[in-house]
C-alpha positions as CSV (number, residue, x, y, z in Angstrom):
1,X,144.8,-9.9,4.5
2,X,142.9,-9.0,1.3
3,X,143.3,-11.2,-1.8
4,X,141.5,-12.0,-5.0
5,X,139.3,-15.1,-4.8
6,X,140.4,-16.8,-8.0
7,X,143.9,-15.5,-8.4
8,X,146.7,-14.2,-6.2
9,X,147.4,-11.2,-8.3
10,X,147.0,-8.9,-5.4
11,X,149.8,-10.7,-3.6
12,X,147.6,-11.2,-0.6
13,X,146.8,-14.0,1.8
14,X,144.1,-14.7,4.4
15,X,145.3,-15.1,8.0
16,X,143.3,-18.2,9.0
17,X,145.1,-19.6,12.1
18,X,142.7,-18.8,15.0
19,X,145.3,-18.6,17.7
20,X,147.4,-16.1,15.6
21,X,144.2,-14.1,14.9
22,X,143.4,-14.0,18.6
23,X,147.0,-13.0,19.4
24,X,146.9,-10.3,16.7
25,X,143.8,-8.7,18.2
26,X,145.0,-9.2,21.8
27,X,148.2,-7.4,21.0
28,X,146.3,-4.3,19.9
29,X,145.1,-3.8,23.5
30,X,141.9,-2.2,22.4
31,X,139.5,-0.2,24.5
32,X,135.9,0.8,23.7
33,X,137.0,4.5,23.5
34,X,139.5,3.9,20.7
35,X,139.1,4.3,16.9
36,X,140.7,1.7,14.7
37,X,141.5,1.5,11.0
38,X,141.9,-2.0,9.5
39,X,143.7,-2.2,6.2
40,X,142.6,-5.3,4.2
41,X,139.8,-6.8,6.3
42,X,139.2,-9.6,3.7
43,X,136.3,-11.7,4.8
44,X,136.1,-10.0,8.2
45,X,137.6,-12.7,10.4
46,X,139.6,-10.1,12.4
47,X,137.2,-7.3,11.8
48,X,134.4,-8.9,13.7
49,X,136.4,-9.1,16.9
50,X,137.8,-5.6,16.4
51,X,134.3,-4.1,16.0
52,X,133.3,-5.7,19.3
53,X,136.3,-4.3,21.2
54,X,136.8,-0.8,19.9
55,X,134.6,2.3,19.7
56,X,134.8,2.8,15.9
57,X,136.2,0.6,13.1
58,X,137.0,1.8,9.6
59,X,137.8,-1.0,7.2
60,X,139.7,-0.2,4.0
61,X,139.3,-2.9,1.4
62,X,140.6,-3.0,-2.2
63,X,138.7,-6.0,-3.4
64,X,135.1,-5.4,-4.4
65,X,134.6,-9.2,-4.6
66,X,134.6,-9.2,-0.8
67,X,131.8,-6.6,-0.6
68,X,129.3,-9.2,0.6
69,X,131.4,-9.9,3.7
70,X,131.8,-6.2,4.4
71,X,128.0,-5.7,4.2
72,X,127.5,-8.5,6.7
73,X,129.9,-6.8,9.0
74,X,128.3,-3.4,8.6
75,X,124.8,-4.8,9.2
76,X,125.9,-6.6,12.3
77,X,127.7,-3.6,13.9
78,X,126.7,0.1,13.9
79,X,130.2,1.3,14.6
80,X,131.7,0.2,11.3
81,X,132.5,2.2,8.2
82,X,133.8,0.7,4.9
83,X,136.1,2.5,2.5
84,X,136.7,0.7,-0.9
85,X,140.0,1.5,-2.5
86,X,143.8,1.0,-2.5
87,X,145.1,1.9,1.0
88,X,148.1,3.5,-0.7
89,X,145.8,6.0,-2.5
90,X,142.8,6.6,-0.2
91,X,142.8,8.9,2.8
92,X,143.4,7.0,6.0
93,X,141.4,8.8,8.7
94,X,143.0,9.9,12.0
95,X,142.7,7.1,14.5
96,X,144.2,5.6,17.7
97,X,145.4,2.4,16.0
98,X,146.0,0.9,12.5
99,X,145.9,-2.8,12.1
100,X,146.9,-4.7,8.9
101,X,148.3,-7.9,7.5
102,X,150.2,-6.3,4.6
103,X,150.7,-7.7,1.1
104,X,154.5,-7.9,1.4
105,X,155.1,-6.3,-2.1
106,X,153.7,-2.9,-0.8
107,X,155.6,-2.8,2.5
108,X,157.8,0.2,1.5
109,X,155.1,2.4,0.0
110,X,152.8,1.6,2.9
111,X,155.4,2.6,5.5
112,X,155.9,5.8,3.5
113,X,152.1,6.3,3.5
114,X,152.1,6.0,7.3
115,X,154.4,9.1,7.6
116,X,151.4,11.2,6.4
117,X,148.9,9.5,8.8
118,X,147.9,10.5,12.3
119,X,147.8,7.5,14.7
120,X,149.2,6.4,18.0
121,X,150.2,2.8,17.2
122,X,150.2,0.4,14.3
123,X,150.1,-3.3,14.5
124,X,151.3,-5.1,11.3
125,X,151.9,-8.6,10.0
126,X,154.8,-8.2,7.5
127,X,157.5,-10.4,5.9
128,X,160.0,-11.8,8.4
129,X,162.9,-10.5,6.4
130,X,161.7,-6.9,6.6
131,X,160.9,-7.2,10.3
132,X,164.4,-8.6,11.1
133,X,166.1,-5.9,9.1
134,X,164.3,-3.2,11.1
135,X,164.9,-4.9,14.5
136,X,168.6,-5.5,13.7
137,X,168.8,-1.8,12.5
138,X,170.3,-2.8,9.1
139,X,171.6,0.0,6.9
140,X,169.2,-0.3,4.0
141,X,166.7,2.2,2.8
142,X,163.6,0.6,4.2
143,X,165.0,-0.2,7.6
144,X,166.5,3.3,7.9
145,X,163.2,4.8,6.9
146,X,161.2,2.8,9.4
147,X,163.6,3.3,12.3
148,X,163.8,7.1,11.6
149,X,160.1,7.5,12.2
150,X,159.0,4.6,14.5
151,X,160.0,2.7,17.5
152,X,159.6,-0.9,16.4
153,X,158.9,-4.1,18.5
154,X,158.7,-7.6,17.1
155,X,156.0,-9.5,18.8
156,X,156.3,-12.9,17.2
157,X,157.2,-14.9,14.0
158,X,154.4,-16.5,12.1
159,X,154.7,-19.7,10.0
160,X,153.6,-19.9,6.4
161,X,150.9,-22.4,7.3
162,X,148.9,-19.7,9.2
163,X,147.7,-18.3,5.9
164,X,145.6,-19.4,3.0
165,X,147.0,-19.4,0.4
166,X,150.4,-19.9,2.0
167,X,152.9,-17.1,1.2
168,X,156.4,-18.1,0.0
169,X,158.1,-16.7,3.1
170,X,157.6,-16.6,6.9
171,X,155.9,-13.6,8.5
172,X,156.3,-11.5,11.6
173,X,154.0,-9.5,13.8
174,X,155.4,-6.1,14.7
175,X,154.3,-2.9,16.5
176,X,155.1,0.6,15.3
177,X,154.9,3.6,17.6
178,X,155.5,7.0,15.9
179,X,158.5,8.9,17.2
180,X,158.1,12.6,17.9
181,X,160.7,14.8,16.1
182,X,161.7,16.5,19.3
183,X,162.6,13.2,21.0
184,X,165.4,12.7,18.5
185,X,167.4,15.5,20.0
186,X,170.1,13.1,21.1
187,X,169.8,10.8,18.1
188,X,171.7,12.6,15.5
189,X,171.7,10.1,12.7
190,X,168.1,9.2,13.1
191,X,167.1,12.8,13.0
192,X,169.2,13.5,9.9
193,X,167.7,10.6,8.0
194,X,164.2,11.5,9.2
195,X,164.6,15.1,7.8
196,X,166.0,13.8,4.5
197,X,163.3,11.2,4.0
198,X,160.8,14.0,3.9
199,X,162.6,15.6,0.9
200,X,163.5,12.6,-1.2
201,X,163.0,14.7,-4.4
202,X,166.1,16.8,-3.6
203,X,169.7,16.1,-4.2
204,X,171.5,14.5,-1.3
205,X,173.9,17.3,-0.9
206,X,171.2,20.0,-0.4
207,X,169.1,17.7,1.6
208,X,171.9,16.9,4.0
209,X,172.8,20.5,4.4
210,X,169.3,21.5,5.3
211,X,169.0,18.6,7.7
212,X,172.1,19.7,9.5
213,X,170.7,23.2,9.8
214,X,167.5,21.8,11.3
215,X,169.4,19.7,13.8
216,X,171.2,22.8,15.0
217,X,167.9,24.6,15.4
218,X,166.6,21.7,17.5
219,X,169.5,22.5,19.9
220,X,168.8,26.3,19.8
221,X,171.9,26.8,17.7
222,X,172.5,28.4,14.3
223,X,174.3,26.8,11.4
224,X,174.7,28.8,8.2
225,X,174.5,27.3,4.7
226,X,178.3,27.9,4.4
227,X,179.0,26.1,7.6
228,X,176.7,23.2,6.8
229,X,178.3,22.8,3.4
230,X,181.7,22.6,5.1
231,X,180.3,19.9,7.4
232,X,179.0,17.9,4.4
233,X,182.3,18.2,2.6
234,X,184.1,16.8,5.7
235,X,182.0,13.6,5.4
236,X,183.9,12.6,2.3
237,X,180.8,11.2,0.7
238,X,181.5,10.6,-3.1
239,X,180.4,13.5,-5.2
240,X,178.5,11.3,-7.5
241,X,176.4,10.2,-4.5
242,X,176.0,13.8,-3.2
243,X,174.6,14.9,-6.6
244,X,171.9,12.1,-6.7
245,X,168.3,12.6,-5.7
246,X,167.6,10.8,-2.3
247,X,165.0,8.6,-3.9
248,X,167.6,7.3,-6.4
249,X,170.2,6.2,-3.9
250,X,171.1,2.5,-3.6
251,X,171.2,0.6,-0.4
252,X,175.0,0.6,-0.6
253,X,174.9,4.4,-0.8
254,X,172.6,4.7,2.2
255,X,175.1,2.6,4.2
256,X,178.0,4.9,3.1
257,X,176.0,8.0,4.1
258,X,175.1,6.5,7.5
259,X,178.6,5.5,8.3
260,X,180.0,8.9,7.2
261,X,177.7,11.0,9.5
262,X,179.3,12.2,12.7
């Protein structure tokens, strides 16, 4: 993880436990043909092993105070590129695998960022609470968002002592594999939420209508706007909720919507 040397204002912590570091890299199952993007290389403890095991490594680092460590890494390996900037704002190049120990405060925007990235697999260290909510398929915004776009596997839980400085909560290592839109043909609710998450600046009612039309198309069927409106009306979702923008919905409203879909 990346973090500021003198303060913890970036909400980031170094993973220092060598056995966890080794497990983290091993779980990536890298080959010399693969390209990897590491978000938050910090002092390069993980980066060094990644560079030896993959074909090309791109490190995205927000903290310029760590530039010395990045220069050492780049001088040592000729297959490493460094991008300085906030991973939420910079372009993440197309790659085989993304690897990161995330600052927990940016989990949601980072997952949203991944929706616009092209990769085959993502290995993350995240807060245990988030990991459990996704694995247990809880009906909150972040868990629904994650499960609508990725198949998620928890690899292990990680104690606070594995980091320096120690975070306030336990962590988990998880694997995300992107789900192809077509593969959700038999997963109605996941497909509907996936479509709606792409248009969170729209009112729920319009968003839901369009998602139903797209699901019909996926099955080579036609659903008119009038028919989709009738379906939405049959769900008995409160009008106040239907008239809200998707991005302004509460977790309780996400639960109501999910349980109403049929």
